[in-house]
GUVORO-154131 format. One record per residue (C-alpha): residue in three letters; x, y, z; residue number from 1. Coordinates in steps of 0.001 Angstrom, whole numbers, plus 500000, padded with zeros to 6 digits. Each point is the difference from the previous one (the first is absolute). Layout:
GUVORO-154131
<lumdren code="ALA" px="X" py="Y" pz="Z" pos="NUM"/>
...
end
This chain:
GUVORO-154131
<lumdren code="MET" px="969177" py="832769" pz="783286" pos="1"/>
<lumdren code="PRO" px="497528" py="502688" pz="499912" pos="2"/>
<lumdren code="VAL" px="501142" py="503067" pz="498484" pos="3"/>
<lumdren code="ILE" px="499683" py="503126" pz="502702" pos="4"/>
<lumdren code="ASN" px="496503" py="501910" pz="498838" pos="5"/>
<lumdren code="GLU" px="499158" py="497672" pz="497317" pos="6"/>
<lumdren code="VAL" px="496589" py="499195" pz="500338" pos="7"/>
<lumdren code="TYR" px="499241" py="496181" pz="499143" pos="8"/>
<lumdren code="HIS" px="496541" py="498500" pz="498860" pos="9"/>
<lumdren code="SER" px="498615" py="496023" pz="500947" pos="10"/>
<lumdren code="ASP" px="499892" py="497773" pz="497551" pos="11"/>
<lumdren code="SER" px="496717" py="498152" pz="498945" pos="12"/>
<lumdren code="ASN" px="500193" py="498138" pz="503115" pos="13"/>
<lumdren code="ASN" px="499451" py="503199" pz="501888" pos="14"/>
<lumdren code="LYS" px="502251" py="499011" pz="502786" pos="15"/>
<lumdren code="VAL" px="503723" py="501615" pz="501031" pos="16"/>
<lumdren code="VAL" px="502271" py="498077" pz="502287" pos="17"/>
<lumdren code="LEU" px="503059" py="502020" pz="501648" pos="18"/>
<lumdren code="VAL" px="502915" py="497870" pz="501176" pos="19"/>
<lumdren code="SER" px="502661" py="501700" pz="501769" pos="20"/>
<lumdren code="LYS" px="503060" py="498835" pz="502148" pos="21"/>
<lumdren code="VAL" px="500484" py="503305" pz="502754" pos="22"/>
<lumdren code="SER" px="502922" py="500288" pz="501766" pos="23"/>
<lumdren code="PRO" px="499533" py="502392" pz="502832" pos="24"/>
<lumdren code="SER" px="501878" py="502975" pz="498134" pos="25"/>
<lumdren code="ASN" px="497533" py="499530" pz="496871" pos="26"/>
<lumdren code="TRP" px="497133" py="501877" pz="499515" pos="27"/>
<lumdren code="PHE" px="497185" py="500305" pz="497564" pos="28"/>
<lumdren code="SER" px="496777" py="501889" pz="499473" pos="29"/>
<lumdren code="CYS" px="497438" py="498623" pz="497633" pos="30"/>
<lumdren code="LYS" px="496382" py="501221" pz="499355" pos="31"/>
<lumdren code="TRP" px="496879" py="498442" pz="497467" pos="32"/>
<lumdren code="GLU" px="496833" py="500469" pz="498710" pos="33"/>
<lumdren code="ILE" px="497256" py="498433" pz="498831" pos="34"/>
<lumdren code="THR" px="498237" py="501565" pz="496824" pos="35"/>
<lumdren code="PRO" px="497642" py="498566" pz="497667" pos="36"/>
<lumdren code="LYS" px="500923" py="498193" pz="496716" pos="37"/>
<lumdren code="LYS" px="500415" py="502029" pz="496708" pos="38"/>
<lumdren code="ASN" px="497742" py="498475" pz="497862" pos="39"/>
<lumdren code="GLY" px="500167" py="502601" pz="497174" pos="40"/>
<lumdren code="THR" px="501713" py="499380" pz="496521" pos="41"/>
<lumdren code="ASN" px="503177" py="502041" pz="500703" pos="42"/>
<lumdren code="LEU" px="501942" py="497973" pz="502179" pos="43"/>
<lumdren code="GLU" px="503531" py="499964" pz="501297" pos="44"/>
<lumdren code="PHE" px="502627" py="497432" pz="500220" pos="45"/>
<lumdren code="CYS" px="501502" py="499774" pz="502973" pos="46"/>
<lumdren code="ARG" px="496763" py="500560" pz="501762" pos="47"/>
<lumdren code="ASP" px="496950" py="498151" pz="498661" pos="48"/>
<lumdren code="PRO" px="501050" py="496301" pz="499427" pos="49"/>
<lumdren code="VAL" px="497159" py="498936" pz="497965" pos="50"/>
<lumdren code="ALA" px="497376" py="501647" pz="497474" pos="51"/>
<lumdren code="ARG" px="495945" py="499758" pz="500668" pos="52"/>
<lumdren code="SER" px="498857" py="501600" pz="497184" pos="53"/>
<lumdren code="ASP" px="500014" py="498316" pz="496142" pos="54"/>
<lumdren code="ASN" px="502114" py="502954" pz="498710" pos="55"/>
<lumdren code="GLY" px="502371" py="502534" pz="501258" pos="56"/>
<lumdren code="THR" px="503688" py="501229" pz="500057" pos="57"/>
<lumdren code="ILE" px="503089" py="499330" pz="502295" pos="58"/>
<lumdren code="THR" px="502761" py="502530" pz="500428" pos="59"/>
<lumdren code="PRO" px="502506" py="500185" pz="502827" pos="60"/>
<lumdren code="ILE" px="499517" py="501842" pz="503095" pos="61"/>
<lumdren code="ARG" px="502469" py="503251" pz="500256" pos="62"/>
<lumdren code="VAL" px="501169" py="499913" pz="503495" pos="63"/>
<lumdren code="ARG" px="503376" py="498080" pz="500352" pos="64"/>
<lumdren code="LYS" px="503174" py="501209" pz="499897" pos="65"/>
<lumdren code="LYS" px="503004" py="498437" pz="498757" pos="66"/>
<lumdren code="SER" px="501472" py="497501" pz="502538" pos="67"/>
<lumdren code="GLU" px="501665" py="497267" pz="500846" pos="68"/>
<lumdren code="GLU" px="497049" py="497603" pz="500371" pos="69"/>
<lumdren code="THR" px="499161" py="497072" pz="497759" pos="70"/>
<lumdren code="GLY" px="496568" py="498559" pz="499709" pos="71"/>
<lumdren code="ARG" px="497454" py="499395" pz="497537" pos="72"/>
<lumdren code="CYS" px="496045" py="501308" pz="499998" pos="73"/>
<lumdren code="TYR" px="497482" py="497707" pz="498067" pos="74"/>
<lumdren code="PHE" px="496275" py="500902" pz="498486" pos="75"/>
<lumdren code="SER" px="497974" py="497446" pz="498710" pos="76"/>
<lumdren code="ILE" px="497021" py="499904" pz="497771" pos="77"/>
<lumdren code="TYR" px="497694" py="496662" pz="500200" pos="78"/>
<lumdren code="ALA" px="496922" py="499740" pz="497446" pos="79"/>
<lumdren code="PRO" px="497173" py="497477" pz="500083" pos="80"/>
<lumdren code="ARG" px="500218" py="497089" pz="497964" pos="81"/>
<lumdren code="GLU" px="497743" py="500515" pz="497107" pos="82"/>
<lumdren code="LYS" px="501854" py="503347" pz="499401" pos="83"/>
<lumdren code="GLN" px="504042" py="501227" pz="499356" pos="84"/>
<lumdren code="ILE" px="502258" py="502593" pz="500661" pos="85"/>
<lumdren code="GLN" px="501567" py="501889" pz="497994" pos="86"/>
<lumdren code="ILE" px="502752" py="502623" pz="500948" pos="87"/>
<lumdren code="SER" px="502469" py="502649" pz="498027" pos="88"/>
<lumdren code="CYS" px="502231" py="502417" pz="501635" pos="89"/>
<lumdren code="SER" px="500402" py="503388" pz="498101" pos="90"/>
<lumdren code="ALA" px="502625" py="501470" pz="501903" pos="91"/>
<lumdren code="ILE" px="503142" py="497506" pz="501585" pos="92"/>
<lumdren code="ASP" px="503142" py="502102" pz="501536" pos="93"/>
<lumdren code="ILE" px="501301" py="497987" pz="502881" pos="94"/>
<lumdren code="VAL" px="503347" py="499620" pz="501016" pos="95"/>
<lumdren code="SER" px="499869" py="495761" pz="500857" pos="96"/>
<lumdren code="SER" px="497957" py="496985" pz="499524" pos="97"/>
<lumdren code="PHE" px="496418" py="500515" pz="499143" pos="98"/>
<lumdren code="TYR" px="497947" py="496890" pz="499526" pos="99"/>
<lumdren code="PHE" px="496915" py="498654" pz="498582" pos="100"/>
<lumdren code="SER" px="498835" py="496418" pz="501037" pos="101"/>
<lumdren code="GLY" px="496855" py="497831" pz="499076" pos="102"/>
<lumdren code="THR" px="499751" py="501320" pz="496352" pos="103"/>
<lumdren code="ILE" px="499902" py="497350" pz="496908" pos="104"/>
<lumdren code="ASP" px="503588" py="501965" pz="499000" pos="105"/>
<lumdren code="GLU" px="501681" py="498255" pz="503077" pos="106"/>
<lumdren code="ILE" px="501796" py="496611" pz="499068" pos="107"/>
<lumdren code="GLY" px="501601" py="499165" pz="503452" pos="108"/>
<lumdren code="TYR" px="500895" py="503403" pz="500930" pos="109"/>
<lumdren code="PRO" px="498345" py="503137" pz="500737" pos="110"/>
<lumdren code="GLN" px="500299" py="502682" pz="497196" pos="111"/>
<lumdren code="MET" px="501649" py="503558" pz="499578" pos="112"/>
<lumdren code="PRO" px="497034" py="501973" pz="498454" pos="113"/>
<lumdren code="VAL" px="500145" py="501437" pz="496793" pos="114"/>
<lumdren code="LEU" px="498772" py="503492" pz="499341" pos="115"/>
<lumdren code="ASN" px="496263" py="500509" pz="499202" pos="116"/>
<lumdren code="ARG" px="500082" py="496160" pz="499252" pos="117"/>
<lumdren code="VAL" px="496623" py="498474" pz="500931" pos="118"/>
<lumdren code="TYR" px="500104" py="496785" pz="502595" pos="119"/>
<lumdren code="TYR" px="497958" py="497271" pz="500434" pos="120"/>
<lumdren code="SER" px="499057" py="497693" pz="503233" pos="121"/>
<lumdren code="THR" px="499819" py="496327" pz="499711" pos="122"/>
<lumdren code="SER" px="497540" py="497732" pz="500756" pos="123"/>
<lumdren code="TYR" px="500969" py="500660" pz="503748" pos="124"/>
<lumdren code="ASN" px="498340" py="503385" pz="499460" pos="125"/>
<lumdren code="TYR" px="502982" py="502040" pz="502444" pos="126"/>
<lumdren code="ILE" px="502721" py="502459" pz="499257" pos="127"/>
<lumdren code="GLN" px="502480" py="501455" pz="502357" pos="128"/>
<lumdren code="LEU" px="502400" py="502858" pz="499426" pos="129"/>
<lumdren code="SER" px="503183" py="499608" pz="501905" pos="130"/>
<lumdren code="ALA" px="502297" py="502943" pz="500363" pos="131"/>
<lumdren code="PRO" px="502569" py="501529" pz="502881" pos="132"/>
<lumdren code="ILE" px="498627" py="502091" pz="502412" pos="133"/>
<lumdren code="ALA" px="498885" py="503441" pz="498427" pos="134"/>
<lumdren code="TYR" px="503107" py="502263" pz="499850" pos="135"/>
<lumdren code="SER" px="499244" py="503790" pz="498847" pos="136"/>
<lumdren code="MET" px="502037" py="499102" pz="496672" pos="137"/>
<lumdren code="ASN" px="497810" py="497209" pz="499217" pos="138"/>
<lumdren code="TRP" px="496886" py="500384" pz="498093" pos="139"/>
<lumdren code="PHE" px="497498" py="497812" pz="497505" pos="140"/>
<lumdren code="ASN" px="496396" py="500271" pz="499132" pos="141"/>
<lumdren code="CYS" px="498277" py="497000" pz="499673" pos="142"/>
<lumdren code="SER" px="495981" py="499374" pz="499254" pos="143"/>
<lumdren code="TRP" px="498086" py="496893" pz="500029" pos="144"/>
<lumdren code="SER" px="496419" py="498971" pz="498871" pos="145"/>
<lumdren code="ILE" px="498170" py="496888" pz="500678" pos="146"/>
<lumdren code="VAL" px="497809" py="498672" pz="497049" pos="147"/>
<lumdren code="PRO" px="498153" py="497256" pz="499005" pos="148"/>
<lumdren code="LYS" px="502562" py="497266" pz="498880" pos="149"/>
<lumdren code="PRO" px="499444" py="499379" pz="495849" pos="150"/>
<lumdren code="ILE" px="497698" py="497231" pz="499014" pos="151"/>
<lumdren code="VAL" px="502650" py="498034" pz="497841" pos="152"/>
<lumdren code="THR" px="499177" py="496501" pz="498849" pos="153"/>
<lumdren code="THR" px="502267" py="499734" pz="496684" pos="154"/>
<lumdren code="ASN" px="501807" py="503058" pz="499250" pos="155"/>
<lumdren code="PHE" px="502762" py="500854" pz="502803" pos="156"/>
<lumdren code="GLN" px="502395" py="502797" pz="500302" pos="157"/>
<lumdren code="LEU" px="503161" py="499453" pz="501854" pos="158"/>
<lumdren code="CYS" px="500643" py="502433" pz="502981" pos="159"/>
<lumdren code="ARG" px="496382" py="500772" pz="500469" pos="160"/>
<lumdren code="ASP" px="499062" py="496161" pz="500336" pos="161"/>
<lumdren code="ALA" px="501984" py="497953" pz="502319" pos="162"/>
<lumdren code="ASP" px="498143" py="496458" pz="499194" pos="163"/>
<lumdren code="SER" px="497384" py="498058" pz="498075" pos="164"/>
<lumdren code="SER" px="497815" py="496599" pz="500831" pos="165"/>
<lumdren code="SER" px="498630" py="500391" pz="496727" pos="166"/>
<lumdren code="ALA" px="499898" py="496910" pz="497679" pos="167"/>
<lumdren code="ASN" px="501419" py="501986" pz="497045" pos="168"/>
<lumdren code="GLY" px="501519" py="503540" pz="499391" pos="169"/>
<lumdren code="THR" px="502380" py="502161" pz="498940" pos="170"/>
<lumdren code="ILE" px="502724" py="502202" pz="501314" pos="171"/>
<lumdren code="GLN" px="501605" py="503067" pz="498927" pos="172"/>
<lumdren code="PRO" px="501960" py="503120" pz="501406" pos="173"/>
<lumdren code="PHE" px="497589" py="502679" pz="501929" pos="174"/>
<lumdren code="VAL" px="499594" py="502681" pz="497764" pos="175"/>
<lumdren code="GLY" px="497819" py="502416" pz="501896" pos="176"/>
<lumdren code="ASN" px="501392" py="502546" pz="502622" pos="177"/>
<lumdren code="SER" px="503274" py="499653" pz="498743" pos="178"/>
<lumdren code="LEU" px="500822" py="503957" pz="500430" pos="179"/>
<lumdren code="GLY" px="503041" py="499129" pz="502050" pos="180"/>
<lumdren code="ASP" px="501692" py="497196" pz="497768" pos="181"/>
<lumdren code="SER" px="499805" py="502778" pz="496843" pos="182"/>
<lumdren code="ILE" px="501900" py="502283" pz="502149" pos="183"/>
<lumdren code="SER" px="502950" py="497962" pz="502187" pos="184"/>
<lumdren code="LYS" px="500127" py="497657" pz="496761" pos="185"/>
<lumdren code="GLU" px="500569" py="497498" pz="502899" pos="186"/>
<lumdren code="MET" px="499468" py="495884" pz="499688" pos="187"/>
<lumdren code="ARG" px="497264" py="498609" pz="502158" pos="188"/>
<lumdren code="SER" px="499876" py="496882" pz="501702" pos="189"/>
<lumdren code="CYS" px="496635" py="498219" pz="501192" pos="190"/>
<lumdren code="SER" px="499068" py="496382" pz="500300" pos="191"/>
<lumdren code="PHE" px="496374" py="498333" pz="499083" pos="192"/>
<lumdren code="LYS" px="499000" py="496428" pz="500976" pos="193"/>
<lumdren code="ILE" px="497534" py="497366" pz="498514" pos="194"/>
<lumdren code="LYS" px="498324" py="498012" pz="501785" pos="195"/>
<lumdren code="THR" px="497458" py="497131" pz="498792" pos="196"/>
<lumdren code="LEU" px="498468" py="497338" pz="501760" pos="197"/>
<lumdren code="PRO" px="501805" py="497091" pz="501668" pos="198"/>
<lumdren code="HIS" px="499616" py="497314" pz="496818" pos="199"/>
<lumdren code="GLN" px="500543" py="502249" pz="497540" pos="200"/>
<lumdren code="GLN" px="503461" py="500989" pz="498319" pos="201"/>
<lumdren code="ILE" px="500790" py="503657" pz="498737" pos="202"/>
<lumdren code="VAL" px="501148" py="500311" pz="496124" pos="203"/>
<lumdren code="PHE" px="501638" py="503142" pz="499633" pos="204"/>
<lumdren code="SER" px="501338" py="501673" pz="496332" pos="205"/>
<lumdren code="CYS" px="501042" py="503412" pz="499042" pos="206"/>
<lumdren code="SER" px="499725" py="501305" pz="496049" pos="207"/>
<lumdren code="HIS" px="501453" py="502832" pz="500798" pos="208"/>
<lumdren code="ILE" px="503560" py="500778" pz="501736" pos="209"/>
<lumdren code="ASN" px="502000" py="503462" pz="499974" pos="210"/>
<lumdren code="LEU" px="501803" py="500474" pz="503358" pos="211"/>
<lumdren code="SER" px="502900" py="502329" pz="498784" pos="212"/>
<lumdren code="GLU" px="500357" py="501242" pz="503312" pos="213"/>
<lumdren code="GLY" px="497959" py="497493" pz="501945" pos="214"/>
<lumdren code="TYR" px="499588" py="496505" pz="501206" pos="215"/>
<lumdren code="LEU" px="497452" py="497082" pz="500019" pos="216"/>
<lumdren code="THR" px="500455" py="497023" pz="502130" pos="217"/>
<lumdren code="MET" px="497590" py="497519" pz="500761" pos="218"/>
<lumdren code="ILE" px="499793" py="497355" pz="503594" pos="219"/>
<lumdren code="GLY" px="498669" py="496761" pz="500332" pos="220"/>
<lumdren code="ILE" px="500295" py="498872" pz="496270" pos="221"/>
<lumdren code="GLN" px="500365" py="496130" pz="499470" pos="222"/>
<lumdren code="THR" px="503189" py="498958" pz="498112" pos="223"/>
<lumdren code="ALA" px="500974" py="496317" pz="498915" pos="224"/>
<lumdren code="GLY" px="502050" py="499561" pz="503129" pos="225"/>
<lumdren code="ASP" px="496939" py="501227" pz="502019" pos="226"/>
<lumdren code="ASP" px="501851" py="502511" pz="501659" pos="227"/>
<lumdren code="TYR" px="498812" py="503887" pz="500431" pos="228"/>
<lumdren code="TYR" px="502095" py="502542" pz="498147" pos="229"/>
<lumdren code="SER" px="500181" py="503010" pz="502146" pos="230"/>
<lumdren code="ALA" px="500837" py="502341" pz="497384" pos="231"/>
<lumdren code="LEU" px="498297" py="498431" pz="497101" pos="232"/>
<lumdren code="THR" px="499835" py="502597" pz="496547" pos="233"/>
<lumdren code="PRO" px="496922" py="498909" pz="497834" pos="234"/>
<lumdren code="VAL" px="500868" py="499396" pz="495919" pos="235"/>
<lumdren code="ILE" px="497610" py="501749" pz="497635" pos="236"/>
<lumdren code="ASN" px="497270" py="498202" pz="499310" pos="237"/>
<lumdren code="HIS" px="501087" py="496534" pz="501901" pos="238"/>
<lumdren code="LYS" px="497484" py="498466" pz="502420" pos="239"/>
<lumdren code="TYR" px="501114" py="499586" pz="503640" pos="240"/>
<lumdren code="VAL" px="497866" py="497795" pz="502637" pos="241"/>
<lumdren code="SER" px="500046" py="500718" pz="503399" pos="242"/>
<lumdren code="ARG" px="501351" py="497436" pz="502439" pos="243"/>
<lumdren code="ASP" px="496734" py="500265" pz="502378" pos="244"/>
<lumdren code="ASP" px="497111" py="502224" pz="500515" pos="245"/>
<lumdren code="TYR" px="501956" py="503817" pz="499834" pos="246"/>
<lumdren code="LEU" px="502350" py="501744" pz="497900" pos="247"/>
<lumdren code="ASP" px="501899" py="502943" pz="501237" pos="248"/>
<lumdren code="LEU" px="501328" py="502562" pz="497633" pos="249"/>
<lumdren code="GLN" px="502550" py="502868" pz="500859" pos="250"/>
<lumdren code="ILE" px="500284" py="502804" pz="497607" pos="251"/>
<lumdren code="GLY" px="501980" py="502801" pz="499055" pos="252"/>
<lumdren code="VAL" px="499067" py="501975" pz="497601" pos="253"/>
<lumdren code="GLY" px="501855" py="503622" pz="498379" pos="254"/>
<lumdren code="PHE" px="498163" py="502960" pz="498727" pos="255"/>
<lumdren code="LYS" px="499837" py="498943" pz="496550" pos="256"/>
<lumdren code="ASP" px="500200" py="495890" pz="500734" pos="257"/>
<lumdren code="TRP" px="496709" py="497880" pz="499164" pos="258"/>
<lumdren code="PHE" px="498869" py="496317" pz="500581" pos="259"/>
<lumdren code="SER" px="496945" py="498395" pz="499508" pos="260"/>
<lumdren code="CYS" px="499177" py="496569" pz="501100" pos="261"/>
<lumdren code="LYS" px="497066" py="497770" pz="500822" pos="262"/>
<lumdren code="TRP" px="499121" py="497190" pz="501613" pos="263"/>
<lumdren code="THR" px="497385" py="496847" pz="500668" pos="264"/>
<lumdren code="THR" px="499445" py="497013" pz="502170" pos="265"/>
<lumdren code="VAL" px="500071" py="496559" pz="499435" pos="266"/>
<lumdren code="PRO" px="498975" py="496532" pz="502090" pos="267"/>
<lumdren code="LYS" px="502845" py="499454" pz="501619" pos="268"/>
<lumdren code="LYS" px="501734" py="496503" pz="498749" pos="269"/>
<lumdren code="ASN" px="501624" py="497108" pz="501999" pos="270"/>
<lumdren code="GLY" px="503773" py="499874" pz="499039" pos="271"/>
<lumdren code="ASN" px="502126" py="502050" pz="497540" pos="272"/>
<lumdren code="ALA" px="499820" py="498224" pz="496589" pos="273"/>
<lumdren code="LYS" px="496886" py="501424" pz="498772" pos="274"/>
<lumdren code="LEU" px="501175" py="503221" pz="500604" pos="275"/>
<lumdren code="LEU" px="503970" py="500171" pz="498794" pos="276"/>
<lumdren code="ALA" px="498570" py="501524" pz="496652" pos="277"/>
<lumdren code="LEU" px="498944" py="503003" pz="501709" pos="278"/>
<lumdren code="LEU" px="503179" py="500307" pz="502116" pos="279"/>
<lumdren code="PRO" px="502729" py="502517" pz="499171" pos="280"/>
<lumdren code="PRO" px="503180" py="498024" pz="497979" pos="281"/>
end
């Protein structure tokens, strides 16, 4: 239901459809105007639906007064396959839900961004902002940039790198761009996926685990009963073998937490008997 004198903007499909049921006593009067799309770097939420530049800022459009209307606006950023999106917010003062989706931090649900924390896109190279229709009391200021994807062969960092197809490597917490984490002291949860060739398995172990606030779970580990453990926590220096050709890690890291894990790949064996020495007790 539109609000009187409120200005609305079309989404990226450039189409607005009006649906109305009018009785003889009803009346409305609406108007529209077709304007050029804004291609600059200072965009406004609820007016500009999609980013069209390699960097820029997004802030709410300040035209709305408090009303009973509920609804959400969306803002999307896309990047080419060889690039990665990074985004952070220098100001967040919003009275209701404000979410990012499409970031490495997202484990099954959108994330409420932490002030000054830098977020990175997954291999899908897409990040979407979602917030209530912008009342004048809401405010945020977020900046994004599209940068070359890091060329990583063996040393991967959680929350910056989303996945790996390397035959061997290491995974540790991300140590760069941590201003938001050092100020907020909030735990950060990210996922990391390891994928190998169909005829191989992954051997995974951790030489250091100090997670006083966080957690580290593995999904896809083979057990003596040939079952999946949905939340298997590794023991230091124990070698774990993937059941198939992939391994999913879900990891939460507090401000003072640290871990260091590595993996390698081995030819897949027929049957489980030869692997029992590597299985968890």
